[in-house]
All heavy atoms as a GROMACS GRO file, in nm:
protein
  494
    1MET      N    1   2.417  -1.664   1.152
    1MET     CA    2   2.317  -1.618   1.055
    1MET      C    3   2.322  -1.465   1.039
    1MET      O    4   2.314  -1.396   1.145
    1MET     CB    5   2.176  -1.668   1.095
    1MET     CG    6   2.151  -1.814   1.078
    1MET     SD    7   2.115  -1.857   0.910
    1MET     CE    8   1.971  -1.775   0.877
    2PRO      N    9   2.315  -1.409   0.925
    2PRO     CA   10   2.296  -1.269   0.910
    2PRO      C   11   2.158  -1.224   0.935
    2PRO      O   12   2.062  -1.302   0.943
    2PRO     CB   13   2.330  -1.247   0.763
    2PRO     CG   14   2.313  -1.370   0.694
    2PRO     CD   15   2.336  -1.474   0.794
    3LYS      N   16   2.147  -1.097   0.961
    3LYS     CA   17   2.014  -1.041   0.988
    3LYS      C   18   1.927  -1.046   0.868
    3LYS      O   19   1.974  -1.033   0.754
    3LYS     CB   20   2.023  -0.896   1.032
    3LYS     CG   21   2.089  -0.876   1.178
    3LYS     CD   22   2.088  -0.736   1.213
    3LYS     CE   23   2.140  -0.717   1.355
    3LYS     NZ   24   2.144  -0.572   1.389
    4MET      N   25   1.792  -1.053   0.885
    4MET     CA   26   1.697  -1.047   0.776
    4MET      C   27   1.686  -0.895   0.731
    4MET      O   28   1.679  -0.809   0.820
    4MET     CB   29   1.564  -1.095   0.819
    4MET     CG   30   1.549  -1.243   0.839
    4MET     SD   31   1.554  -1.332   0.680
    4MET     CE   32   1.396  -1.284   0.614
    5LYS      N   33   1.692  -0.873   0.601
    5LYS     CA   34   1.674  -0.741   0.553
    5LYS      C   35   1.534  -0.713   0.511
    5LYS      O   36   1.469  -0.802   0.450
    5LYS     CB   37   1.767  -0.720   0.436
    5LYS     CG   38   1.912  -0.706   0.481
    5LYS     CD   39   1.994  -0.653   0.355
    5LYS     CE   40   2.139  -0.627   0.406
    5LYS     NZ   41   2.221  -0.569   0.298
    6SER      N   42   1.477  -0.598   0.548
    6SER     CA   43   1.341  -0.565   0.505
    6SER      C   44   1.351  -0.516   0.362
    6SER      O   45   1.450  -0.460   0.315
    6SER     CB   46   1.286  -0.457   0.601
    6SER     OG   47   1.365  -0.344   0.596
    7HIS      N   48   1.238  -0.529   0.288
    7HIS     CA   49   1.228  -0.488   0.154
    7HIS      C   50   1.200  -0.341   0.146
    7HIS      O   51   1.094  -0.293   0.183
    7HIS     CB   52   1.113  -0.569   0.085
    7HIS     CG   53   1.112  -0.555  -0.062
    7HIS    ND1   54   1.077  -0.451  -0.136
    7HIS    CD2   55   1.145  -0.651  -0.159
    7HIS    CE1   56   1.086  -0.471  -0.264
    7HIS    NE2   57   1.127  -0.597  -0.278
    8THR      N   58   1.308  -0.263   0.114
    8THR     CA   59   1.291  -0.121   0.123
    8THR      C   60   1.191  -0.058   0.028
    8THR      O   61   1.127   0.037   0.061
    8THR     CB   62   1.433  -0.048   0.090
    8THR    OG1   63   1.483  -0.099  -0.034
    8THR    CG2   64   1.531  -0.081   0.202
    9GLY      N   65   1.168  -0.124  -0.083
    9GLY     CA   66   1.060  -0.078  -0.180
    9GLY      C   67   0.932  -0.090  -0.124
    9GLY      O   68   0.843  -0.001  -0.141
   10MET      N   69   0.905  -0.197  -0.046
   10MET     CA   70   0.777  -0.221   0.015
   10MET      C   71   0.756  -0.118   0.123
   10MET      O   72   0.645  -0.068   0.146
   10MET     CB   73   0.760  -0.357   0.064
   10MET     CG   74   0.624  -0.394   0.126
   10MET     SD   75   0.493  -0.369   0.013
   10MET     CE   76   0.508  -0.500  -0.102
   11GLY      N   77   0.866  -0.085   0.201
   11GLY     CA   78   0.851   0.008   0.310
   11GLY      C   79   0.817   0.151   0.259
   11GLY      O   80   0.750   0.227   0.334
   12LYS      N   81   0.846   0.185   0.132
   12LYS     CA   82   0.806   0.308   0.077
   12LYS      C   83   0.664   0.310   0.023
   12LYS      O   84   0.606   0.421   0.006
   12LYS     CB   85   0.901   0.349  -0.042
   12LYS     CG   86   1.047   0.367   0.006
   12LYS     CD   87   1.139   0.378  -0.116
   12LYS     CE   88   1.280   0.387  -0.072
   12LYS     NZ   89   1.377   0.395  -0.184
   13ARG      N   90   0.606   0.195   0.006
   13ARG     CA   91   0.473   0.186  -0.060
   13ARG      C   92   0.357   0.169   0.042
   13ARG      O   93   0.247   0.207   0.015
   13ARG     CB   94   0.467   0.074  -0.152
   13ARG     CG   95   0.534   0.103  -0.286
   13ARG     CD   96   0.561  -0.019  -0.368
   13ARG     NE   97   0.612   0.013  -0.500
   13ARG     CZ   98   0.739   0.040  -0.524
   13ARG    NH1   99   0.829   0.050  -0.426
   13ARG    NH2  100   0.778   0.066  -0.647
   14VAL      N  101   0.394   0.112   0.165
   14VAL     CA  102   0.286   0.088   0.262
   14VAL      C  103   0.328   0.157   0.391
   14VAL      O  104   0.441   0.189   0.420
   14VAL     CB  105   0.264  -0.066   0.290
   14VAL    CG1  106   0.216  -0.126   0.158
   14VAL    CG2  107   0.391  -0.133   0.331
   15ARG      N  108   0.229   0.170   0.481
   15ARG     CA  109   0.248   0.230   0.610
   15ARG      C  110   0.179   0.147   0.719
   15ARG      O  111   0.066   0.100   0.689
   15ARG     CB  112   0.196   0.374   0.610
   15ARG     CG  113   0.228   0.456   0.729
   15ARG     CD  114   0.194   0.598   0.712
   15ARG     NE  115   0.048   0.620   0.691
   15ARG     CZ  116  -0.039   0.630   0.794
   15ARG    NH1  117  -0.001   0.611   0.916
   15ARG    NH2  118  -0.162   0.635   0.758
   16VAL      N  119   0.234   0.127   0.828
   16VAL     CA  120   0.170   0.044   0.935
   16VAL      C  121   0.107   0.147   1.029
   16VAL      O  122   0.173   0.237   1.082
   16VAL     CB  123   0.270  -0.042   1.008
   16VAL    CG1  124   0.204  -0.129   1.112
   16VAL    CG2  125   0.341  -0.134   0.910
   17THR      N  126  -0.020   0.126   1.067
   17THR     CA  127  -0.088   0.212   1.156
   17THR      C  128  -0.057   0.179   1.301
   17THR      O  129   0.016   0.083   1.326
   17THR     CB  130  -0.243   0.206   1.137
   17THR    OG1  131  -0.281   0.077   1.169
   17THR    CG2  132  -0.279   0.244   0.993
   18GLY      N  133  -0.107   0.260   1.391
   18GLY     CA  134  -0.077   0.229   1.533
   18GLY      C  135  -0.134   0.104   1.579
   18GLY      O  136  -0.076   0.038   1.674
   19LYS      N  137  -0.244   0.058   1.524
   19LYS     CA  138  -0.306  -0.068   1.561
   19LYS      C  139  -0.254  -0.190   1.483
   19LYS      O  140  -0.292  -0.301   1.502
   19LYS     CB  141  -0.461  -0.060   1.541
   19LYS     CG  142  -0.526   0.029   1.641
   19LYS     CD  143  -0.679   0.007   1.631
   19LYS     CE  144  -0.747   0.088   1.741
   19LYS     NZ  145  -0.887   0.070   1.742
   20GLY      N  146  -0.158  -0.162   1.393
   20GLY     CA  147  -0.093  -0.267   1.319
   20GLY      C  148  -0.148  -0.297   1.181
   20GLY      O  149  -0.105  -0.391   1.114
   21LYS      N  150  -0.248  -0.220   1.141
   21LYS     CA  151  -0.311  -0.237   1.006
   21LYS      C  152  -0.212  -0.187   0.904
   21LYS      O  153  -0.137  -0.091   0.924
   21LYS     CB  154  -0.436  -0.164   0.991
   21LYS     CG  155  -0.551  -0.221   1.081
   21LYS     CD  156  -0.675  -0.146   1.064
   21LYS     CE  157  -0.784  -0.191   1.156
   21LYS     NZ  158  -0.906  -0.109   1.145
   22ILE      N  159  -0.218  -0.241   0.781
   22ILE     CA  160  -0.128  -0.192   0.677
   22ILE      C  161  -0.216  -0.121   0.577
   22ILE      O  162  -0.310  -0.166   0.527
   22ILE     CB  163  -0.060  -0.312   0.606
   22ILE    CG1  164   0.030  -0.385   0.708
   22ILE    CG2  165   0.018  -0.262   0.488
   22ILE    CD1  166   0.089  -0.512   0.657
   23VAL      N  167  -0.178   0.010   0.549
   23VAL     CA  168  -0.253   0.096   0.461
   23VAL      C  169  -0.163   0.133   0.340
   23VAL      O  170  -0.037   0.145   0.358
   23VAL     CB  171  -0.310   0.219   0.529
   23VAL    CG1  172  -0.422   0.183   0.621
   23VAL    CG2  173  -0.201   0.295   0.595
   24ALA      N  174  -0.222   0.149   0.229
   24ALA     CA  175  -0.147   0.190   0.106
   24ALA      C  176  -0.231   0.279   0.018
   24ALA      O  177  -0.356   0.286   0.036
   24ALA     CB  178  -0.103   0.066   0.029
   25GLN      N  179  -0.172   0.343  -0.076
   25GLN     CA  180  -0.240   0.424  -0.176
   25GLN      C  181  -0.315   0.338  -0.269
   25GLN      O  182  -0.270   0.234  -0.306
   25GLN     CB  183  -0.136   0.508  -0.254
   25GLN     CG  184  -0.201   0.607  -0.346
   25GLN     CD  185  -0.259   0.728  -0.278
   25GLN    OE1  186  -0.207   0.778  -0.176
   25GLN    NE2  187  -0.370   0.772  -0.330
   26GLN      N  188  -0.433   0.377  -0.313
   26GLN     CA  189  -0.516   0.297  -0.405
   26GLN      C  190  -0.450   0.308  -0.542
   26GLN      O  191  -0.389   0.403  -0.581
   26GLN     CB  192  -0.658   0.353  -0.409
   26GLN     CG  193  -0.737   0.320  -0.289
   26GLN     CD  194  -0.886   0.332  -0.312
   26GLN    OE1  195  -0.940   0.250  -0.387
   26GLN    NE2  196  -0.948   0.435  -0.260
   27ALA      N  197  -0.470   0.204  -0.624
   27ALA     CA  198  -0.417   0.197  -0.757
   27ALA      C  199  -0.504   0.285  -0.853
   27ALA      O  200  -0.624   0.308  -0.827
   27ALA     CB  201  -0.416   0.053  -0.809
   28GLY      N  202  -0.448   0.328  -0.965
   28GLY     CA  203  -0.528   0.390  -1.072
   28GLY      C  204  -0.519   0.539  -1.074
   28GLY      O  205  -0.602   0.603  -1.141
   29MET      N  206  -0.418   0.600  -1.002
   29MET     CA  207  -0.412   0.747  -0.992
   29MET      C  208  -0.289   0.799  -1.054
   29MET      O  209  -0.241   0.916  -1.026
   29MET     CB  210  -0.424   0.797  -0.850
   29MET     CG  211  -0.567   0.802  -0.799
   29MET     SD  212  -0.662   0.937  -0.876
   29MET     CE  213  -0.597   1.078  -0.797
   30ARG      N  214  -0.215   0.721  -1.144
   30ARG     CA  215  -0.087   0.759  -1.197
   30ARG      C  216  -0.096   0.834  -1.333
   30ARG      O  217  -0.030   0.924  -1.364
   30ARG     CB  218   0.002   0.643  -1.208
   30ARG     CG  219   0.047   0.584  -1.079
   30ARG     CD  220   0.138   0.677  -0.997
   30ARG     NE  221   0.184   0.617  -0.882
   30ARG     CZ  222   0.247   0.677  -0.781
   30ARG    NH1  223   0.274   0.806  -0.797
   30ARG    NH2  224   0.288   0.616  -0.676
   31HIS      N  225  -0.184   0.784  -1.422
   31HIS     CA  226  -0.196   0.836  -1.553
   31HIS      C  227  -0.334   0.820  -1.610
   31HIS      O  228  -0.421   0.762  -1.547
   31HIS     CB  229  -0.092   0.767  -1.648
   31HIS     CG  230  -0.108   0.625  -1.658
   31HIS    ND1  231  -0.190   0.556  -1.741
   31HIS    CD2  232  -0.050   0.527  -1.587
   31HIS    CE1  233  -0.186   0.429  -1.720
   31HIS    NE2  234  -0.098   0.402  -1.630
   32ASN      N  235  -0.363   0.882  -1.726
   32ASN     CA  236  -0.492   0.882  -1.795
   32ASN      C  237  -0.597   0.943  -1.709
   32ASN      O  238  -0.715   0.895  -1.713
   32ASN     CB  239  -0.530   0.737  -1.836
   32ASN     CG  240  -0.435   0.673  -1.945
   32ASN    OD1  241  -0.355   0.755  -2.002
   32ASN    ND2  242  -0.442   0.552  -1.965
   33LEU      N  243  -0.572   1.041  -1.631
   33LEU     CA  244  -0.665   1.093  -1.539
   33LEU      C  245  -0.779   1.181  -1.616
   33LEU      O  246  -0.879   1.200  -1.556
   33LEU     CB  247  -0.602   1.177  -1.434
   33LEU     CG  248  -0.504   1.104  -1.337
   33LEU    CD1  249  -0.425   1.203  -1.250
   33LEU    CD2  250  -0.580   0.999  -1.262
   34GLU      N  251  -0.737   1.231  -1.736
   34GLU     CA  252  -0.842   1.313  -1.808
   34GLU      C  253  -0.956   1.228  -1.845
   34GLU      O  254  -1.070   1.278  -1.855
   34GLU     CB  255  -0.777   1.371  -1.925
   34GLU     CG  256  -0.687   1.490  -1.901
   34GLU     CD  257  -0.630   1.564  -2.023
   34GLU    OE1  258  -0.638   1.499  -2.133
   34GLU    OE2  259  -0.583   1.677  -2.016
   35LYS      N  260  -0.931   1.095  -1.874
   35LYS     CA  261  -1.035   1.005  -1.923
   35LYS      C  262  -1.132   0.967  -1.805
   35LYS      O  263  -1.247   0.938  -1.828
   35LYS     CB  264  -0.973   0.875  -1.979
   35LYS     CG  265  -0.905   0.891  -2.107
   35LYS     CD  266  -0.845   0.762  -2.144
   35LYS     CE  267  -0.770   0.769  -2.277
   35LYS     NZ  268  -0.717   0.641  -2.320
   36LYS      N  269  -1.078   0.963  -1.685
   36LYS     CA  270  -1.152   0.912  -1.571
   36LYS      C  271  -1.243   1.026  -1.518
   36LYS      O  272  -1.205   1.142  -1.519
   36LYS     CB  273  -1.059   0.874  -1.464
   36LYS     CG  274  -0.982   0.745  -1.501
   36LYS     CD  275  -0.865   0.719  -1.416
   36LYS     CE  276  -0.779   0.603  -1.471
   36LYS     NZ  277  -0.646   0.588  -1.411
   37ALA      N  278  -1.361   0.985  -1.470
   37ALA     CA  279  -1.458   1.079  -1.416
   37ALA      C  280  -1.403   1.141  -1.291
   37ALA      O  281  -1.330   1.075  -1.217
   37ALA     CB  282  -1.590   1.007  -1.396
   38SER      N  283  -1.447   1.265  -1.260
   38SER     CA  284  -1.402   1.330  -1.141
   38SER      C  285  -1.443   1.260  -1.018
   38SER      O  286  -1.367   1.248  -0.918
   38SER     CB  287  -1.464   1.471  -1.137
   38SER     OG  288  -1.430   1.542  -1.251
   39THR      N  289  -1.559   1.195  -1.021
   39THR     CA  290  -1.606   1.122  -0.905
   39THR      C  291  -1.513   1.000  -0.883
   39THR      O  292  -1.482   0.972  -0.765
   39THR     CB  293  -1.747   1.066  -0.920
   39THR    OG1  294  -1.754   1.000  -1.048
   39THR    CG2  295  -1.849   1.183  -0.916
   40ARG      N  296  -1.463   0.940  -0.983
   40ARG     CA  297  -1.379   0.823  -0.970
   40ARG      C  298  -1.239   0.865  -0.917
   40ARG      O  299  -1.188   0.801  -0.827
   40ARG     CB  300  -1.366   0.759  -1.108
   40ARG     CG  301  -1.287   0.636  -1.110
   40ARG     CD  302  -1.287   0.569  -1.247
   40ARG     NE  303  -1.185   0.468  -1.264
   40ARG     CZ  304  -1.152   0.414  -1.380
   40ARG    NH1  305  -1.212   0.451  -1.494
   40ARG    NH2  306  -1.063   0.325  -1.394
   41THR      N  307  -1.189   0.977  -0.969
   41THR     CA  308  -1.054   1.014  -0.922
   41THR      C  309  -1.060   1.063  -0.777
   41THR      O  310  -0.968   1.040  -0.695
   41THR     CB  311  -0.996   1.133  -1.009
   41THR    OG1  312  -1.090   1.242  -1.016
   41THR    CG2  313  -0.960   1.082  -1.143
   42ARG      N  314  -1.171   1.129  -0.737
   42ARG     CA  315  -1.188   1.165  -0.597
   42ARG      C  316  -1.200   1.040  -0.512
   42ARG      O  317  -1.143   1.042  -0.397
   42ARG     CB  318  -1.316   1.250  -0.580
   42ARG     CG  319  -1.298   1.396  -0.606
   42ARG     CD  320  -1.406   1.481  -0.543
   42ARG     NE  321  -1.540   1.435  -0.586
   42ARG     CZ  322  -1.604   1.474  -0.692
   42ARG    NH1  323  -1.545   1.550  -0.790
   42ARG    NH2  324  -1.727   1.437  -0.726
   43ARG      N  325  -1.272   0.940  -0.553
   43ARG     CA  326  -1.279   0.817  -0.469
   43ARG      C  327  -1.146   0.742  -0.457
   43ARG      O  328  -1.126   0.681  -0.360
   43ARG     CB  329  -1.381   0.726  -0.541
   43ARG     CG  330  -1.437   0.610  -0.460
   43ARG     CD  331  -1.534   0.530  -0.532
   43ARG     NE  332  -1.487   0.462  -0.652
   43ARG     CZ  333  -1.532   0.473  -0.773
   43ARG    NH1  334  -1.634   0.553  -0.799
   43ARG    NH2  335  -1.476   0.409  -0.868
   44LEU      N  336  -1.053   0.767  -0.554
   44LEU     CA  337  -0.922   0.686  -0.552
   44LEU      C  338  -0.822   0.763  -0.466
   44LEU      O  339  -0.722   0.706  -0.440
   44LEU     CB  340  -0.872   0.676  -0.691
   44LEU     CG  341  -0.951   0.579  -0.780
   44LEU    CD1  342  -0.899   0.581  -0.925
   44LEU    CD2  343  -0.938   0.432  -0.729
   45THR      N  344  -0.848   0.886  -0.421
   45THR     CA  345  -0.755   0.957  -0.337
   45THR      C  346  -0.752   0.903  -0.197
   45THR      O  347  -0.842   0.835  -0.162
   45THR     CB  348  -0.785   1.108  -0.332
   45THR    OG1  349  -0.917   1.121  -0.268
   45THR    CG2  350  -0.773   1.178  -0.464
   46GLY      N  351  -0.639   0.924  -0.130
   46GLY     CA  352  -0.625   0.868   0.003
   46GLY      C  353  -0.583   0.731   0.012
   46GLY      O  354  -0.558   0.666  -0.094
   47THR      N  355  -0.561   0.681   0.134
   47THR     CA  356  -0.510   0.544   0.153
   47THR      C  357  -0.628   0.458   0.205
   47THR      O  358  -0.726   0.501   0.263
   47THR     CB  359  -0.403   0.548   0.263
   47THR    OG1  360  -0.452   0.607   0.384
   47THR    CG2  361  -0.280   0.625   0.213
   48VAL      N  362  -0.609   0.330   0.178
   48VAL     CA  363  -0.698   0.229   0.217
   48VAL      C  364  -0.623   0.111   0.277
   48VAL      O  365  -0.509   0.091   0.256
   48VAL     CB  366  -0.789   0.172   0.094
   48VAL    CG1  367  -0.887   0.276   0.051
   48VAL    CG2  368  -0.699   0.128  -0.015
   49GLU      N  369  -0.696   0.029   0.362
   49GLU     CA  370  -0.636  -0.094   0.420
   49GLU      C  371  -0.603  -0.192   0.311
   49GLU      O  372  -0.688  -0.214   0.217
   49GLU     CB  373  -0.728  -0.144   0.520
   49GLU     CG  374  -0.665  -0.248   0.618
   49GLU     CD  375  -0.752  -0.294   0.725
   49GLU    OE1  376  -0.860  -0.226   0.752
   49GLU    OE2  377  -0.733  -0.405   0.779
   50VAL      N  378  -0.493  -0.252   0.315
   50VAL     CA  379  -0.444  -0.356   0.219
   50VAL      C  380  -0.537  -0.477   0.232
   50VAL      O  381  -0.584  -0.516   0.342
   50VAL     CB  382  -0.302  -0.387   0.241
   50VAL    CG1  383  -0.255  -0.509   0.163
   50VAL    CG2  384  -0.214  -0.269   0.211
   51ALA      N  385  -0.560  -0.548   0.116
   51ALA     CA  386  -0.642  -0.664   0.112
   51ALA      C  387  -0.589  -0.775   0.210
   51ALA      O  388  -0.464  -0.788   0.227
   51ALA     CB  389  -0.652  -0.720  -0.028
   52LYS      N  390  -0.681  -0.846   0.270
   52LYS     CA  391  -0.637  -0.950   0.367
   52LYS      C  392  -0.547  -1.058   0.308
   52LYS      O  393  -0.453  -1.105   0.376
   52LYS     CB  394  -0.769  -1.021   0.418
   52LYS     CG  395  -0.743  -1.108   0.538
   52LYS     CD  396  -0.876  -1.176   0.584
   52LYS     CE  397  -0.845  -1.275   0.695
   52LYS     NZ  398  -0.969  -1.353   0.728
   53ALA      N  399  -0.569  -1.095   0.179
   53ALA     CA  400  -0.484  -1.192   0.113
   53ALA      C  401  -0.335  -1.147   0.102
   53ALA      O  402  -0.251  -1.228   0.088
   53ALA     CB  403  -0.544  -1.221  -0.032
   54ASP      N  404  -0.313  -1.014   0.097
   54ASP     CA  405  -0.176  -0.961   0.080
   54ASP      C  406  -0.102  -0.936   0.207
   54ASP      O  407   0.020  -0.914   0.206
   54ASP     CB  408  -0.180  -0.834  -0.004
   54ASP     CG  409  -0.238  -0.860  -0.143
   54ASP    OD1  410  -0.209  -0.965  -0.198
   54ASP    OD2  411  -0.309  -0.768  -0.197
   55VAL      N  412  -0.173  -0.933   0.317
   55VAL     CA  413  -0.113  -0.890   0.448
   55VAL      C  414   0.004  -0.979   0.493
   55VAL      O  415   0.112  -0.926   0.528
   55VAL     CB  416  -0.221  -0.880   0.564
   55VAL    CG1  417  -0.163  -0.869   0.699
   55VAL    CG2  418  -0.320  -0.774   0.528
   56LYS      N  419  -0.006  -1.111   0.480
   56LYS     CA  420   0.096  -1.197   0.520
   56LYS      C  421   0.224  -1.179   0.443
   56LYS      O  422   0.338  -1.166   0.502
   56LYS     CB  423   0.047  -1.344   0.501
   56LYS     CG  424   0.144  -1.452   0.559
   56LYS     CD  425   0.083  -1.590   0.544
   56LYS     CE  426   0.185  -1.692   0.589
   56LYS     NZ  427   0.130  -1.829   0.572
   57ARG      N  428   0.208  -1.162   0.304
   57ARG     CA  429   0.331  -1.143   0.220
   57ARG      C  430   0.396  -1.008   0.252
   57ARG      O  431   0.519  -0.996   0.260
   57ARG     CB  432   0.279  -1.145   0.080
   57ARG     CG  433   0.388  -1.121  -0.023
   57ARG     CD  434   0.338  -1.135  -0.170
   57ARG     NE  435   0.218  -1.052  -0.192
   57ARG     CZ  436   0.218  -0.927  -0.232
   57ARG    NH1  437   0.328  -0.864  -0.252
   57ARG    NH2  438   0.103  -0.868  -0.253
   58ILE      N  439   0.316  -0.906   0.275
   58ILE     CA  440   0.366  -0.765   0.304
   58ILE      C  441   0.436  -0.769   0.433
   58ILE      O  442   0.542  -0.708   0.443
   58ILE     CB  443   0.259  -0.660   0.288
   58ILE    CG1  444   0.215  -0.648   0.145
   58ILE    CG2  445   0.303  -0.524   0.346
   58ILE    CD1  446   0.088  -0.562   0.129
   59ASN      N  447   0.378  -0.827   0.538
   59ASN     CA  448   0.443  -0.834   0.666
   59ASN      C  449   0.582  -0.904   0.662
   59ASN      O  450   0.674  -0.862   0.723
   59ASN     CB  451   0.358  -0.910   0.767
   59ASN     CG  452   0.253  -0.815   0.829
   59ASN    OD1  453   0.282  -0.693   0.849
   59ASN    ND2  454   0.139  -0.869   0.863
   60LYS      N  455   0.587  -1.010   0.577
   60LYS     CA  456   0.714  -1.078   0.563
   60LYS      C  457   0.823  -0.994   0.492
   60LYS      O  458   0.936  -0.994   0.532
   60LYS     CB  459   0.687  -1.206   0.477
   60LYS     CG  460   0.804  -1.302   0.480
   60LYS     CD  461   0.765  -1.430   0.403
   60LYS     CE  462   0.883  -1.529   0.397
   60LYS     NZ  463   0.850  -1.649   0.324
   61MET      N  464   0.772  -0.916   0.394
   61MET     CA  465   0.867  -0.826   0.323
   61MET      C  466   0.918  -0.712   0.411
   61MET      O  467   1.021  -0.659   0.395
   61MET     CB  468   0.797  -0.764   0.199
   61MET     CG  469   0.778  -0.869   0.090
   61MET     SD  470   0.691  -0.810  -0.048
   61MET     CE  471   0.820  -0.771  -0.158
   62LEU      N  472   0.831  -0.670   0.509
   62LEU     CA  473   0.860  -0.565   0.604
   62LEU      C  474   0.951  -0.614   0.716
   62LEU      O  475   0.996  -0.535   0.803
   62LEU     CB  476   0.738  -0.497   0.653
   62LEU     CG  477   0.659  -0.419   0.559
   62LEU    CD1  478   0.527  -0.364   0.616
   62LEU    CD2  479   0.737  -0.299   0.496
   63GLY      N  480   0.967  -0.742   0.733
   63GLY     CA  481   1.041  -0.798   0.834
   63GLY      C  482   0.967  -0.803   0.965
   63GLY      O  483   1.025  -0.795   1.076
   64ARG      N  484   0.828  -0.814   0.962
   64ARG     CA  485   0.748  -0.817   1.079
   64ARG      C  486   0.705  -0.955   1.119
   64ARG      O  487   0.703  -1.043   1.043
   64ARG     CB  488   0.624  -0.731   1.060
   64ARG     CG  489   0.656  -0.586   1.041
   64ARG     CD  490   0.533  -0.500   1.014
   64ARG     NE  491   0.471  -0.483   1.146
   64ARG     CZ  492   0.342  -0.491   1.159
   64ARG    NH1  493   0.258  -0.515   1.058
   64ARG    NH2  494   0.281  -0.467   1.284
   0.00000   0.00000   0.00000
C-alpha cells in the first residue's frame, strides 16, 4: 500500500495548535471591505477555532 498523502491545500489554510486544536482564519475578509463596518472587519481579524462539525473531515485531510 502506498502512503496516504495529506491535502496540501488544507495544510495551508489551517494550523494545529500545541494542544491539538485546529485554528483557521475567519471568512469574510477578502473583498468588499469598504461596505463592511469597521467594527465588523476588526472582529473578523485573527484566527478562530474550527467548528466541531468540520474537525473530523479536516483531520482526515491533514493525515492525522
